[in-house]
C-alpha positions as CSV (number, residue, x, y, z in Angstrom):
1,X,0.0,0.2,0.1
2,X,1.3,3.7,-1.0
3,X,2.0,5.5,1.4
4,X,1.1,9.1,0.6
5,X,-2.7,7.9,0.8
6,X,-3.6,7.2,-3.1
7,X,-5.4,4.5,-4.0
8,X,-7.5,3.1,-6.3
9,X,-8.6,4.7,-9.7
10,X,-8.0,8.1,-7.7
11,X,-4.7,7.1,-7.1
12,X,-3.5,7.2,-10.7
13,X,-5.5,9.7,-12.2
14,X,-5.6,12.3,-9.8
15,X,-2.0,14.0,-10.0
16,X,-0.7,10.6,-10.8
17,X,3.0,11.7,-10.1
18,X,5.3,14.3,-11.3
19,X,7.3,12.6,-14.4
20,X,6.7,12.4,-17.9
21,X,6.2,8.7,-17.4
22,X,3.5,8.8,-15.1
23,X,1.4,11.1,-17.4
24,X,2.4,8.7,-20.4
25,X,0.9,5.9,-17.9
26,X,-2.1,7.3,-17.1
27,X,-2.9,8.0,-20.6
28,X,-1.9,4.3,-21.2
29,X,-4.3,3.0,-18.9
30,X,-6.9,4.9,-20.2
31,X,-6.5,3.8,-23.9
32,X,-6.5,0.5,-22.3
33,X,-9.7,1.1,-20.7
34,X,-11.2,2.6,-23.9
35,X,-10.0,-0.9,-25.8
36,X,-11.4,-2.9,-23.5
37,X,-15.0,-1.3,-23.5
38,X,-14.6,-1.4,-27.2
39,X,-14.0,-4.9,-26.8
40,X,-17.5,-5.6,-25.0
41,X,-19.3,-3.3,-27.9
42,X,-18.1,-5.1,-30.4
43,X,-19.2,-8.3,-29.0
44,X,-23.0,-6.4,-28.0
45,X,-22.8,-5.4,-31.8
46,X,-22.2,-9.1,-33.5
47,X,-25.1,-10.3,-31.4
48,X,-26.9,-8.6,-33.7
49,X,-26.4,-10.9,-36.2
50,X,-27.9,-13.8,-34.2
51,X,-31.0,-11.8,-34.0
52,X,-31.2,-11.5,-38.0
53,X,-30.7,-9.0,-40.6
54,X,-33.2,-6.5,-39.8
55,X,-31.5,-6.0,-36.6
56,X,-28.2,-5.6,-38.5
57,X,-29.4,-3.4,-41.3
58,X,-30.6,-0.9,-38.6
59,X,-27.4,-1.1,-36.6
60,X,-25.2,-0.4,-40.3
61,X,-27.6,2.4,-40.9
62,X,-26.9,4.1,-37.4
63,X,-22.8,2.8,-38.2
64,X,-22.7,5.2,-41.3
65,X,-23.2,8.5,-39.6
66,X,-20.8,11.3,-38.7
67,X,-21.3,10.8,-35.1
68,X,-20.7,7.3,-35.2
69,X,-17.5,7.8,-37.4
70,X,-16.2,10.2,-34.7
71,X,-16.4,7.3,-32.3
72,X,-14.9,5.2,-34.1
73,X,-11.7,8.2,-34.5
74,X,-11.6,8.2,-30.8
75,X,-11.0,4.2,-31.0
76,X,-8.6,5.0,-33.7
77,X,-6.9,7.1,-31.4
78,X,-6.6,4.6,-28.6
79,X,-5.4,2.2,-30.6
80,X,-2.6,4.1,-32.2
81,X,-1.3,5.7,-28.9
82,X,-1.8,2.5,-26.9
83,X,0.6,1.0,-29.3
84,X,2.9,4.2,-29.8
85,X,3.0,4.4,-26.0
86,X,3.8,0.5,-25.5
87,X,7.1,1.1,-28.0
88,X,8.1,3.9,-25.7
89,X,7.4,1.9,-22.5
90,X,9.4,-1.1,-23.8
91,X,12.4,1.4,-25.0
92,X,12.4,3.0,-21.7
93,X,11.7,-0.1,-20.0
94,X,14.5,-2.2,-21.5
95,X,16.9,0.7,-20.8
96,X,17.2,2.1,-24.3
97,X,15.6,5.5,-24.0
98,X,15.7,6.2,-20.4
99,X,16.7,9.8,-20.5
100,X,14.6,10.5,-23.9
101,X,11.4,9.5,-22.1
102,X,10.3,12.9,-22.4
103,X,11.2,13.3,-25.8
104,X,9.8,10.0,-26.6
105,X,6.4,10.8,-25.0
106,X,6.1,13.8,-27.5
107,X,6.9,11.7,-30.4
108,X,4.0,9.4,-29.5
109,X,1.9,12.8,-29.2
110,X,2.5,13.8,-32.6
111,X,2.4,10.4,-34.1
112,X,-1.0,9.9,-32.5
113,X,-2.2,13.0,-33.8
114,X,-1.1,13.1,-37.4
115,X,-2.5,9.4,-37.8
116,X,-5.6,10.7,-36.4
117,X,-5.9,13.7,-38.4
118,X,-5.1,11.4,-41.2
119,X,-7.9,9.1,-40.9
120,X,-10.2,11.7,-39.9
121,X,-9.7,13.2,-43.4
122,X,-9.9,9.6,-45.1
123,X,-13.6,8.7,-43.5
124,X,-15.0,12.3,-42.8
125,X,-14.2,13.1,-46.8
126,X,-15.5,9.6,-47.9
127,X,-18.6,9.7,-50.0
Protein backbone atom coordinates (compact mmCIF):
# COMPACT_ATOMS: atom_id res chain seq x y z
CA UNK A 1 0.00 0.00 0.00
CA UNK A 2 1.22 3.48 -0.83
CA UNK A 3 2.16 5.70 2.06
CA UNK A 4 0.83 8.90 0.43
CA UNK A 5 -2.81 7.78 0.60
CA UNK A 6 -3.46 7.56 -3.17
CA UNK A 7 -5.34 4.35 -3.84
CA UNK A 8 -7.48 2.91 -6.58
CA UNK A 9 -8.68 4.89 -9.59
CA UNK A 10 -8.15 8.20 -7.80
CA UNK A 11 -4.53 7.27 -7.12
CA UNK A 12 -3.46 6.97 -10.73
CA UNK A 13 -5.84 9.46 -12.30
CA UNK A 14 -5.60 12.48 -10.01
CA UNK A 15 -2.04 13.80 -9.78
CA UNK A 16 -0.42 10.50 -10.78
CA UNK A 17 3.13 11.66 -10.18
CA UNK A 18 5.59 14.32 -11.02
CA UNK A 19 7.22 12.87 -14.10
CA UNK A 20 6.55 12.52 -17.79
CA UNK A 21 6.37 8.77 -17.40
CA UNK A 22 3.49 9.09 -14.96
CA UNK A 23 1.35 11.00 -17.45
CA UNK A 24 2.25 8.52 -20.18
CA UNK A 25 1.19 5.76 -17.81
CA UNK A 26 -2.18 7.41 -17.14
CA UNK A 27 -2.79 7.97 -20.86
CA UNK A 28 -1.90 4.34 -21.56
CA UNK A 29 -4.35 3.14 -18.92
CA UNK A 30 -7.13 5.36 -20.29
CA UNK A 31 -6.51 4.09 -23.82
CA UNK A 32 -6.54 0.51 -22.51
CA UNK A 33 -9.89 1.10 -20.81
CA UNK A 34 -11.29 2.49 -24.07
CA UNK A 35 -10.07 -0.59 -25.93
CA UNK A 36 -11.54 -3.00 -23.37
CA UNK A 37 -14.84 -1.10 -23.48
CA UNK A 38 -14.79 -1.36 -27.26
CA UNK A 39 -14.30 -5.14 -27.09
CA UNK A 40 -17.50 -5.50 -25.07
CA UNK A 41 -19.39 -3.20 -27.44
CA UNK A 42 -18.03 -5.16 -30.39
CA UNK A 43 -19.39 -8.39 -28.94
CA UNK A 44 -22.78 -6.77 -28.39
CA UNK A 45 -22.83 -5.54 -31.99
CA UNK A 46 -21.91 -8.99 -33.27
CA UNK A 47 -24.80 -10.44 -31.26
CA UNK A 48 -27.11 -8.45 -33.56
CA UNK A 49 -26.28 -10.96 -36.27
CA UNK A 50 -28.07 -13.63 -34.26
CA UNK A 51 -31.25 -11.52 -34.23
CA UNK A 52 -31.45 -11.45 -37.99
CA UNK A 53 -30.81 -9.24 -40.96
CA UNK A 54 -33.27 -6.50 -39.98
CA UNK A 55 -31.45 -5.70 -36.72
CA UNK A 56 -28.11 -5.81 -38.53
CA UNK A 57 -29.40 -3.46 -41.25
CA UNK A 58 -30.64 -1.05 -38.58
CA UNK A 59 -27.20 -1.04 -36.98
CA UNK A 60 -25.52 -0.43 -40.34
CA UNK A 61 -27.72 2.61 -40.95
CA UNK A 62 -26.57 4.03 -37.60
CA UNK A 63 -22.93 3.08 -38.20
CA UNK A 64 -22.73 5.29 -41.27
CA UNK A 65 -23.53 8.52 -39.42
CA UNK A 66 -20.89 11.16 -38.71
CA UNK A 67 -21.43 10.79 -34.95
CA UNK A 68 -20.61 7.10 -35.18
CA UNK A 69 -17.55 7.84 -37.30
CA UNK A 70 -16.41 10.31 -34.62
CA UNK A 71 -16.64 7.53 -32.02
CA UNK A 72 -14.63 5.31 -34.38
CA UNK A 73 -11.98 8.03 -34.54
CA UNK A 74 -11.72 8.05 -30.73
CA UNK A 75 -11.27 4.29 -30.85
CA UNK A 76 -8.65 4.67 -33.59
CA UNK A 77 -6.78 7.27 -31.52
CA UNK A 78 -6.80 4.90 -28.53
CA UNK A 79 -5.34 2.10 -30.66
CA UNK A 80 -2.62 4.29 -32.17
CA UNK A 81 -1.73 5.89 -28.82
CA UNK A 82 -1.64 2.54 -27.02
CA UNK A 83 0.58 0.98 -29.68
CA UNK A 84 2.98 3.92 -29.98
CA UNK A 85 3.17 4.37 -26.21
CA UNK A 86 3.82 0.64 -25.88
CA UNK A 87 6.92 1.09 -28.04
CA UNK A 88 7.97 3.97 -25.77
CA UNK A 89 7.42 1.87 -22.65
CA UNK A 90 9.44 -0.96 -24.20
CA UNK A 91 12.33 1.34 -25.07
CA UNK A 92 12.37 2.93 -21.63
CA UNK A 93 11.78 -0.32 -19.77
CA UNK A 94 14.66 -2.10 -21.48
CA UNK A 95 16.98 0.79 -20.69
CA UNK A 96 17.50 1.81 -24.32
CA UNK A 97 15.96 5.26 -24.05
CA UNK A 98 15.56 6.05 -20.35
CA UNK A 99 16.99 9.55 -20.73
CA UNK A 100 14.79 10.29 -23.74
CA UNK A 101 11.47 9.54 -22.08
CA UNK A 102 10.06 13.07 -22.43
CA UNK A 103 11.04 13.30 -26.11
CA UNK A 104 9.57 9.86 -26.78
CA UNK A 105 6.29 10.86 -25.17
CA UNK A 106 6.19 13.95 -27.38
CA UNK A 107 6.88 11.69 -30.37
CA UNK A 108 4.01 9.37 -29.34
CA UNK A 109 1.65 12.36 -29.10
CA UNK A 110 2.79 13.76 -32.46
CA UNK A 111 2.44 10.42 -34.25
CA UNK A 112 -0.98 9.90 -32.70
CA UNK A 113 -2.23 13.31 -33.82
CA UNK A 114 -0.86 12.94 -37.36
CA UNK A 115 -2.37 9.49 -37.80
CA UNK A 116 -5.68 10.66 -36.28
CA UNK A 117 -5.88 13.63 -38.66
CA UNK A 118 -5.13 11.38 -41.65
CA UNK A 119 -7.82 8.91 -40.53
CA UNK A 120 -10.32 11.73 -39.94
CA UNK A 121 -9.73 13.14 -43.40
CA UNK A 122 -10.08 9.70 -44.96
CA UNK A 123 -13.26 8.81 -43.06
CA UNK A 124 -15.04 12.15 -43.04
CA UNK A 125 -14.41 13.06 -46.68
CA UNK A 126 -15.54 9.66 -47.91
CA UNK A 127 -18.69 9.97 -49.99
